N, CA, C and O atoms as CSV, one atom per row, in Angstrom:
chain,resi,resn,atom,element,x,y,z
A,1,UNK,N,N,-4.671,97.466,-15.841
A,1,UNK,CA,C,-3.694,98.143,-15.738
A,1,UNK,C,C,-3.590,99.075,-16.964
A,1,UNK,O,O,-3.546,98.577,-18.088
A,2,UNK,N,N,-3.542,100.652,-16.753
A,2,UNK,CA,C,-3.154,101.149,-17.708
A,2,UNK,C,C,-2.026,101.623,-18.057
A,2,UNK,O,O,-1.613,102.511,-17.311
A,3,UNK,N,N,-1.101,101.238,-19.291
A,3,UNK,CA,C,0.283,101.829,-19.390
A,3,UNK,C,C,0.654,102.465,-21.119
A,3,UNK,O,O,-0.022,102.418,-22.146
A,4,UNK,N,N,1.448,102.798,-20.956
A,4,UNK,CA,C,2.492,103.637,-21.936
A,4,UNK,C,C,3.688,103.201,-21.921
A,4,UNK,O,O,4.102,102.901,-20.801
A,5,UNK,N,N,4.672,103.005,-23.123
A,5,UNK,CA,C,5.548,102.174,-22.987
A,5,UNK,C,C,6.674,103.407,-23.935
A,5,UNK,O,O,7.171,103.242,-25.049
A,6,UNK,N,N,6.774,104.334,-23.216
A,6,UNK,CA,C,7.580,105.379,-24.161
A,6,UNK,C,C,8.966,105.108,-24.263
A,6,UNK,O,O,9.562,104.847,-23.217
A,7,UNK,N,N,9.675,105.124,-25.485
A,7,UNK,CA,C,11.150,105.333,-26.170
A,7,UNK,C,C,11.659,106.190,-26.741
A,7,UNK,O,O,11.540,106.355,-27.955
A,8,UNK,N,N,12.420,107.005,-25.879
A,8,UNK,CA,C,13.085,108.149,-26.872
A,8,UNK,C,C,14.296,107.418,-27.278
A,8,UNK,O,O,14.976,106.736,-26.511
A,9,UNK,N,N,14.601,107.666,-28.964
A,9,UNK,CA,C,15.597,107.406,-29.531
A,9,UNK,C,C,17.007,107.740,-29.168
A,9,UNK,O,O,17.953,106.993,-29.417
A,10,UNK,N,N,17.103,108.861,-28.585
A,10,UNK,CA,C,18.309,109.960,-27.981
A,10,UNK,C,C,17.682,111.043,-27.072
A,10,UNK,O,O,16.541,111.503,-27.022
A,11,UNK,N,N,18.904,111.318,-26.311
A,11,UNK,CA,C,18.677,112.632,-25.577
A,11,UNK,C,C,19.819,113.707,-25.963
A,11,UNK,O,O,21.007,113.391,-26.017
A,12,UNK,N,N,19.392,114.873,-26.200
A,12,UNK,CA,C,20.376,115.852,-26.339
A,12,UNK,C,C,21.167,115.642,-24.990
A,12,UNK,O,O,22.380,115.844,-24.954
A,13,UNK,N,N,20.712,115.380,-24.282
A,13,UNK,CA,C,21.997,115.750,-23.199
A,13,UNK,C,C,22.999,114.608,-23.213
A,13,UNK,O,O,24.058,114.816,-22.621
A,14,UNK,N,N,22.806,113.332,-23.853
A,14,UNK,CA,C,23.801,112.611,-24.243
A,14,UNK,C,C,24.727,112.531,-25.226
A,14,UNK,O,O,25.693,111.780,-25.358
A,15,UNK,N,N,24.292,113.430,-25.914
A,15,UNK,CA,C,24.940,114.412,-27.039
A,15,UNK,C,C,25.761,115.137,-26.809
A,15,UNK,O,O,26.844,115.103,-27.393
A,16,UNK,N,N,25.395,116.172,-25.695
A,16,UNK,CA,C,26.271,116.482,-25.214
A,16,UNK,C,C,27.383,116.364,-24.696
A,16,UNK,O,O,28.345,117.079,-24.976
A,17,UNK,N,N,27.385,115.279,-23.728
A,17,UNK,CA,C,28.358,114.589,-23.341
A,17,UNK,C,C,29.955,113.797,-24.557
A,17,UNK,O,O,31.157,113.582,-24.401
A,18,UNK,N,N,29.015,113.648,-25.573
A,18,UNK,CA,C,30.001,113.058,-26.712
A,18,UNK,C,C,30.344,114.621,-27.750
A,18,UNK,O,O,31.318,114.765,-28.489
A,19,UNK,N,N,29.563,115.331,-27.584
A,19,UNK,CA,C,30.896,116.731,-27.845
A,19,UNK,C,C,31.456,117.201,-27.450
A,19,UNK,O,O,32.118,118.074,-28.012
A,20,UNK,N,N,31.555,116.816,-25.852
A,20,UNK,CA,C,32.687,117.614,-24.549
A,20,UNK,C,C,33.762,116.367,-25.060
A,20,UNK,O,O,34.903,116.811,-25.181
A,21,UNK,N,N,33.652,115.034,-25.355
A,21,UNK,CA,C,34.677,114.134,-25.536
A,21,UNK,C,C,35.314,114.400,-27.093
A,21,UNK,O,O,36.492,114.118,-27.316
A,22,UNK,N,N,34.559,114.885,-27.997
A,22,UNK,CA,C,35.315,115.766,-29.085
A,22,UNK,C,C,35.981,116.800,-28.943
A,22,UNK,O,O,36.991,117.080,-29.588
A,23,UNK,N,N,35.408,117.545,-27.972
A,23,UNK,CA,C,36.378,118.793,-27.482
A,23,UNK,C,C,37.083,118.234,-27.068
A,23,UNK,O,O,37.999,118.670,-27.765
A,24,UNK,N,N,37.616,117.439,-26.361
A,24,UNK,CA,C,38.687,116.840,-25.191
A,24,UNK,C,C,39.820,116.396,-26.380
A,24,UNK,O,O,41.004,116.431,-26.046
A,25,UNK,N,N,39.398,115.890,-28.059
A,25,UNK,CA,C,40.628,115.888,-29.058
A,25,UNK,C,C,39.998,114.172,-29.220
A,25,UNK,O,O,40.284,113.574,-30.257
A,26,UNK,N,N,39.210,113.513,-28.223
A,26,UNK,CA,C,39.080,111.920,-28.920
A,26,UNK,C,C,37.900,111.714,-29.638
A,26,UNK,O,O,36.787,112.238,-29.590
A,27,UNK,N,N,38.432,110.771,-30.360
A,27,UNK,CA,C,37.501,109.982,-31.679
A,27,UNK,C,C,36.463,109.708,-31.449
A,27,UNK,O,O,36.185,109.601,-30.254
A,28,UNK,N,N,35.717,109.535,-32.155
A,28,UNK,CA,C,34.427,109.344,-32.340
A,28,UNK,C,C,34.044,107.831,-32.615
A,28,UNK,O,O,34.422,107.560,-33.754
A,29,UNK,N,N,33.535,106.913,-32.107
A,29,UNK,CA,C,33.262,105.332,-32.090
A,29,UNK,C,C,32.064,105.382,-33.254
A,29,UNK,O,O,31.037,106.022,-33.030
A,30,UNK,N,N,32.228,104.785,-34.302
A,30,UNK,CA,C,31.199,104.137,-35.215
A,30,UNK,C,C,31.105,102.753,-35.280
A,30,UNK,O,O,32.086,102.015,-35.378
A,31,UNK,N,N,29.731,102.311,-35.220
A,31,UNK,CA,C,29.767,100.966,-35.438
A,31,UNK,C,C,29.287,100.460,-37.175
A,31,UNK,O,O,28.253,100.900,-37.679
A,32,UNK,N,N,30.025,99.696,-37.768
A,32,UNK,CA,C,30.160,99.396,-38.819
A,32,UNK,C,C,30.422,100.637,-39.906
A,32,UNK,O,O,31.548,100.741,-40.392
A,33,UNK,N,N,29.650,101.327,-40.182
A,33,UNK,CA,C,30.572,102.488,-41.466
A,33,UNK,C,C,29.568,103.492,-40.948
A,33,UNK,O,O,29.453,104.495,-41.651
A,34,UNK,N,N,28.717,103.422,-39.718
A,34,UNK,CA,C,28.213,104.751,-38.608
A,34,UNK,C,C,26.834,105.219,-39.788
A,34,UNK,O,O,26.472,106.391,-39.884
A,35,UNK,N,N,26.221,104.130,-40.578
A,35,UNK,CA,C,25.055,104.850,-41.275
A,35,UNK,C,C,23.688,103.399,-40.442
A,35,UNK,O,O,22.463,103.512,-40.488
A,36,UNK,N,N,24.406,102.315,-39.844
A,36,UNK,CA,C,23.849,101.403,-39.469
A,36,UNK,C,C,22.475,101.826,-38.701
A,36,UNK,O,O,21.337,101.401,-38.900
A,37,UNK,N,N,22.956,102.847,-37.712
A,37,UNK,CA,C,21.702,103.392,-36.942
A,37,UNK,C,C,21.206,104.471,-36.850
A,37,UNK,O,O,22.155,105.254,-36.873
A,38,UNK,N,N,20.226,105.062,-36.752
A,38,UNK,CA,C,19.761,106.521,-36.758
A,38,UNK,C,C,19.138,106.922,-35.399
A,38,UNK,O,O,18.769,106.082,-34.579
A,39,UNK,N,N,19.066,107.956,-35.255
A,39,UNK,CA,C,18.665,108.740,-34.030
A,39,UNK,C,C,17.807,110.263,-34.535
A,39,UNK,O,O,17.855,111.013,-35.510
A,40,UNK,N,N,17.063,110.191,-33.300
A,40,UNK,CA,C,16.571,111.787,-33.258
A,40,UNK,C,C,16.472,112.060,-31.766
A,40,UNK,O,O,15.692,111.482,-31.011
A,41,UNK,N,N,17.404,113.067,-31.395
A,41,UNK,CA,C,17.715,113.547,-30.408
A,41,UNK,C,C,16.702,114.390,-29.854
A,41,UNK,O,O,16.636,115.538,-30.293
A,42,UNK,N,N,15.886,114.016,-28.950
A,42,UNK,CA,C,14.504,114.804,-28.429
A,42,UNK,C,C,15.470,115.335,-26.444
A,42,UNK,O,O,16.159,114.738,-25.617
A,43,UNK,N,N,14.812,116.918,-26.620
A,43,UNK,CA,C,15.248,117.687,-25.447
A,43,UNK,C,C,14.498,117.117,-24.439
A,43,UNK,O,O,13.395,116.664,-24.747
A,44,UNK,N,N,14.970,117.034,-23.018
A,44,UNK,CA,C,14.104,116.429,-22.174
A,44,UNK,C,C,13.116,116.990,-21.783
A,44,UNK,O,O,12.081,116.324,-21.753
A,45,UNK,N,N,13.081,118.349,-21.364
A,45,UNK,CA,C,11.774,119.265,-21.567
A,45,UNK,C,C,10.812,118.715,-22.619
A,45,UNK,O,O,9.713,118.571,-22.085
A,46,UNK,N,N,10.794,118.394,-23.754
A,46,UNK,CA,C,9.921,117.743,-24.870
A,46,UNK,C,C,9.755,115.867,-24.446
A,46,UNK,O,O,8.677,115.278,-24.517
A,47,UNK,N,N,10.709,115.386,-24.139
A,47,UNK,CA,C,10.538,114.534,-23.692
A,47,UNK,C,C,9.188,114.290,-22.471
A,47,UNK,O,O,8.095,113.745,-22.623
A,48,UNK,N,N,9.790,114.926,-21.282
A,48,UNK,CA,C,8.690,115.141,-20.202
A,48,UNK,C,C,7.371,115.786,-20.858
A,48,UNK,O,O,6.544,115.131,-20.224
A,49,UNK,N,N,6.775,116.434,-21.505
A,49,UNK,CA,C,5.853,116.590,-22.085
A,49,UNK,C,C,5.090,115.427,-22.680
A,49,UNK,O,O,3.947,115.003,-22.509
A,50,UNK,N,N,6.334,114.974,-23.600
A,50,UNK,CA,C,5.805,113.841,-24.526
A,50,UNK,C,C,4.900,112.563,-23.288
A,50,UNK,O,O,3.769,112.082,-23.360
A,51,UNK,N,N,5.923,112.380,-22.329
A,51,UNK,CA,C,5.328,111.684,-20.836
A,51,UNK,C,C,3.898,111.934,-20.394
A,51,UNK,O,O,2.983,111.129,-20.565
A,52,UNK,N,N,3.815,112.807,-19.964
A,52,UNK,CA,C,3.101,113.149,-19.373
A,52,UNK,C,C,1.352,113.051,-20.407
A,52,UNK,O,O,0.215,112.644,-20.169
A,53,UNK,N,N,2.082,113.698,-21.586
A,53,UNK,CA,C,0.678,113.004,-22.706
A,53,UNK,C,C,-0.145,111.879,-22.859
A,53,UNK,O,O,-1.318,111.660,-23.160
A,54,UNK,N,N,1.074,111.094,-22.487
A,54,UNK,CA,C,0.833,109.580,-22.589
A,54,UNK,C,C,0.301,109.124,-21.813
A,54,UNK,O,O,-0.407,108.135,-22.003
A,55,UNK,N,N,0.523,109.916,-20.207
A,55,UNK,CA,C,-0.669,109.271,-19.223
A,55,UNK,C,C,-1.772,109.400,-19.045
A,55,UNK,O,O,-2.563,108.710,-18.401
A,56,UNK,N,N,-1.967,110.767,-19.902
A,56,UNK,CA,C,-3.893,111.321,-19.785
A,56,UNK,C,C,-4.367,111.011,-21.239
A,56,UNK,O,O,-5.592,110.911,-21.168
A,57,UNK,N,N,-3.965,110.817,-22.508
A,57,UNK,CA,C,-4.342,110.949,-23.841
A,57,UNK,C,C,-4.610,108.948,-23.857
A,57,UNK,O,O,-3.740,108.094,-23.686
A,58,UNK,N,N,-5.949,108.761,-24.096
A,58,UNK,CA,C,-5.876,107.921,-23.933
A,58,UNK,C,C,-5.521,106.942,-25.153
A,58,UNK,O,O,-5.408,105.717,-25.097
A,59,UNK,N,N,-5.337,107.968,-26.525
A,59,UNK,CA,C,-5.440,107.240,-27.696
A,59,UNK,C,C,-3.631,106.694,-27.592
A,59,UNK,O,O,-3.224,105.994,-28.519
A,60,UNK,N,N,-2.791,107.009,-26.611
A,60,UNK,CA,C,-1.378,106.893,-26.607
A,60,UNK,C,C,-1.527,105.849,-24.905
A,60,UNK,O,O,-0.692,105.785,-24.003
A,61,UNK,N,N,-2.573,105.328,-24.974
A,61,UNK,CA,C,-2.106,104.344,-23.878
A,61,UNK,C,C,-2.107,102.856,-24.615
A,61,UNK,O,O,-2.204,102.415,-25.760
A,62,UNK,N,N,-1.940,102.349,-23.263
A,62,UNK,CA,C,-1.634,100.262,-24.294
A,62,UNK,C,C,-0.986,100.348,-25.446
A,62,UNK,O,O,-1.253,99.506,-26.303
A,63,UNK,N,N,-0.117,101.253,-25.694
A,63,UNK,CA,C,1.190,101.155,-26.624
A,63,UNK,C,C,2.349,101.544,-25.889
A,63,UNK,O,O,2.639,101.968,-24.771
A,64,UNK,N,N,3.135,101.091,-27.436
A,64,UNK,CA,C,4.703,101.148,-27.156
A,64,UNK,C,C,5.097,102.208,-28.185
A,64,UNK,O,O,5.402,101.923,-29.342
A,65,UNK,N,N,5.066,103.628,-27.618
A,65,UNK,CA,C,5.764,104.639,-28.247
A,65,UNK,C,C,6.982,105.183,-28.213
A,65,UNK,O,O,7.586,105.728,-27.290
A,66,UNK,N,N,7.470,104.833,-30.063
A,66,UNK,CA,C,8.750,105.467,-30.285
A,66,UNK,C,C,9.216,107.112,-30.548
A,66,UNK,O,O,9.152,107.651,-31.653
A,67,UNK,N,N,9.652,107.722,-29.412
A,67,UNK,CA,C,9.833,109.205,-29.783
A,67,UNK,C,C,10.971,109.645,-29.982
A,67,UNK,O,O,12.016,109.105,-29.618
A,68,UNK,N,N,10.814,111.097,-30.831
A,68,UNK,CA,C,12.155,111.622,-31.640
A,68,UNK,C,C,11.900,113.398,-31.488
A,68,UNK,O,O,10.813,113.974,-31.523
A,69,UNK,N,N,13.378,114.064,-31.299
A,69,UNK,CA,C,12.967,115.305,-31.830
A,69,UNK,C,C,12.239,115.500,-32.822
A,69,UNK,O,O,11.737,114.598,-33.492
A,70,UNK,N,N,12.078,116.957,-33.061
A,70,UNK,CA,C,11.282,117.391,-34.606
A,70,UNK,C,C,12.324,117.225,-35.501
A,70,UNK,O,O,11.914,117.336,-36.656
A,71,UNK,N,N,13.176,117.066,-35.446
A,71,UNK,CA,C,14.043,116.824,-36.888
A,71,UNK,C,C,13.968,115.313,-37.540
A,71,UNK,O,O,13.499,114.300,-37.019
A,72,UNK,N,N,14.494,115.448,-38.668
A,72,UNK,CA,C,14.387,113.580,-39.092
A,72,UNK,C,C,15.601,113.201,-38.516
A,72,UNK,O,O,16.464,113.930,-38.026
A,73,UNK,N,N,15.575,111.738,-38.647
A,73,UNK,CA,C,16.324,111.343,-38.046
A,73,UNK,C,C,17.655,111.013,-38.766
A,73,UNK,O,O,17.636,110.445,-39.858
A,74,UNK,N,N,18.861,111.384,-38.129
A,74,UNK,CA,C,19.896,111.583,-37.989
A,74,UNK,C,C,21.286,110.013,-38.365
A,74,UNK,O,O,21.778,109.633,-37.303
A,75,UNK,N,N,21.669,109.466,-39.243
A,75,UNK,CA,C,22.915,108.433,-38.991
A,75,UNK,C,C,23.623,108.744,-37.818
A,75,UNK,O,O,23.473,109.865,-37.329
A,76,UNK,N,N,24.272,108.035,-37.360
A,76,UNK,CA,C,25.055,108.483,-36.129
A,76,UNK,C,C,26.453,109.353,-36.785
A,76,UNK,O,O,26.725,110.512,-36.473
A,77,UNK,N,N,27.009,108.760,-37.462
A,77,UNK,CA,C,28.216,109.156,-38.598
A,77,UNK,C,C,27.776,110.276,-38.895
A,77,UNK,O,O,28.609,111.164,-38.716
A,78,UNK,N,N,26.374,110.760,-39.448
A,78,UNK,CA,C,26.133,112.224,-39.751
A,78,UNK,C,C,26.016,113.375,-38.456
A,78,UNK,O,O,26.260,114.580,-38.518
A,79,UNK,N,N,25.547,112.551,-37.243
A,79,UNK,CA,C,25.472,113.342,-36.077
A,79,UNK,C,C,27.106,113.630,-35.308
A,79,UNK,O,O,27.438,114.421,-34.425
A,80,UNK,N,N,27.667,112.901,-35.865
A,80,UNK,CA,C,29.172,112.608,-35.473
A,80,UNK,C,C,29.718,114.218,-36.343
A,80,UNK,O,O,30.149,115.219,-35.770
A,81,UNK,N,N,29.559,114.067,-37.571
A,81,UNK,CA,C,29.913,114.946,-38.435
A,81,UNK,C,C,29.440,116.031,-38.050
A,81,UNK,O,O,30.409,116.732,-37.761
A,82,UNK,N,N,28.210,116.760,-37.820
A,82,UNK,CA,C,27.959,117.525,-37.423
A,82,UNK,C,C,28.491,118.497,-35.851
A,82,UNK,O,O,28.429,119.661,-35.455
A,83,UNK,N,N,29.074,117.001,-35.290
A,83,UNK,CA,C,29.336,117.872,-34.006
A,83,UNK,C,C,31.163,118.295,-34.404
A,83,UNK,O,O,31.772,119.092,-33.691
A,84,UNK,N,N,31.604,117.839,-35.218
A,84,UNK,CA,C,33.034,118.039,-35.391
A,84,UNK,C,C,32.919,119.497,-36.114
A,84,UNK,O,O,33.598,120.487,-35.838
A,85,UNK,N,N,31.949,119.401,-37.058
A,85,UNK,CA,C,31.773,120.584,-37.697
A,85,UNK,C,C,30.899,121.926,-37.168
A,85,UNK,O,O,30.539,122.917,-37.804
A,86,UNK,N,N,30.642,121.461,-35.328
A,86,UNK,CA,C,29.995,122.715,-34.919
A,86,UNK,C,C,31.062,123.329,-33.644
A,86,UNK,O,O,30.868,124.252,-32.853
A,87,UNK,N,N,32.238,122.417,-33.807
A,87,UNK,CA,C,33.575,123.179,-32.730
A,87,UNK,C,C,34.882,123.160,-33.783
A,87,UNK,O,O,36.007,123.290,-33.301
A,88,UNK,N,N,34.706,122.992,-35.254
A,88,UNK,CA,C,35.526,123.191,-35.985
A,88,UNK,C,C,37.277,122.747,-35.934
A,88,UNK,O,O,38.391,123.257,-36.059
A,89,UNK,N,N,36.463,121.147,-35.597
A,89,UNK,CA,C,37.749,120.412,-35.365
A,89,UNK,C,C,37.525,119.260,-36.459
A,89,UNK,O,O,36.432,118.841,-36.839
A,90,UNK,N,N,38.853,118.820,-36.904
A,90,UNK,CA,C,38.815,117.717,-38.174
A,90,UNK,C,C,38.019,116.436,-37.280
A,90,UNK,O,O,37.660,116.371,-36.104
A,91,UNK,N,N,37.931,115.477,-38.419
A,91,UNK,CA,C,36.953,114.132,-38.373
A,91,UNK,C,C,37.975,113.357,-37.524
A,91,UNK,O,O,39.201,113.425,-37.611
A,92,UNK,N,N,37.314,112.685,-36.774
A,92,UNK,CA,C,38.172,111.420,-36.139
A,92,UNK,C,C,37.316,110.517,-35.580
A,92,UNK,O,O,36.606,110.616,-34.580
A,93,UNK,N,N,37.531,109.296,-36.637
A,93,UNK,CA,C,36.437,108.001,-36.182
A,93,UNK,C,C,37.302,106.948,-35.722
A,93,UNK,O,O,38.519,106.768,-35.691
A,94,UNK,N,N,36.375,106.374,-35.408
A,94,UNK,CA,C,37.026,104.395,-34.682
A,94,UNK,C,C,36.088,104.107,-35.436
A,94,UNK,O,O,35.147,104.894,-35.543
A,95,UNK,N,N,36.119,102.819,-36.194
A,95,UNK,CA,C,35.033,102.259,-36.956
A,95,UNK,C,C,35.166,100.963,-36.246
A,95,UNK,O,O,36.322,100.580,-36.066
A,96,UNK,N,N,34.169,100.191,-35.793
A,96,UNK,CA,C,34.168,99.185,-35.325
A,96,UNK,C,C,33.373,97.771,-36.206
A,96,UNK,O,O,32.176,97.984,-36.400
A,97,UNK,N,N,33.710,96.864,-36.560
A,97,UNK,CA,C,33.461,96.341,-37.424
A,97,UNK,C,C,32.027,95.615,-36.471
A,97,UNK,O,O,31.766,95.461,-35.277
A,98,UNK,N,N,31.499,95.379,-37.490
A,98,UNK,CA,C,29.735,94.727,-37.053
A,98,UNK,C,C,29.673,93.377,-37.104
A,98,UNK,O,O,28.839,92.781,-36.422
A,99,UNK,N,N,30.517,92.740,-37.889
A,99,UNK,CA,C,30.093,91.658,-38.696
A,99,UNK,C,C,31.981,90.698,-38.167
A,99,UNK,O,O,32.251,89.581,-38.610
């Protein structure tokens, strides 16, 4: 059986939900100091293209493929800071200890 496992790091659509929450005045929840995890959001259309390519491109088959958008990975905290900046709101974080 031919297969490819495609694992996107994040979707822009999920980021838009987080932005809506910020606009509503909610705090952004971070685990640890917010720099432990990183993501590289990808647009749905780009992910769809990548998935189609993985089905027909033999070099992508039989593998686990981590995929992200065209920019470098961002820490969760940096992503949140960018969202607060984009709507000109003061940053409000809730930090959840990881240990």
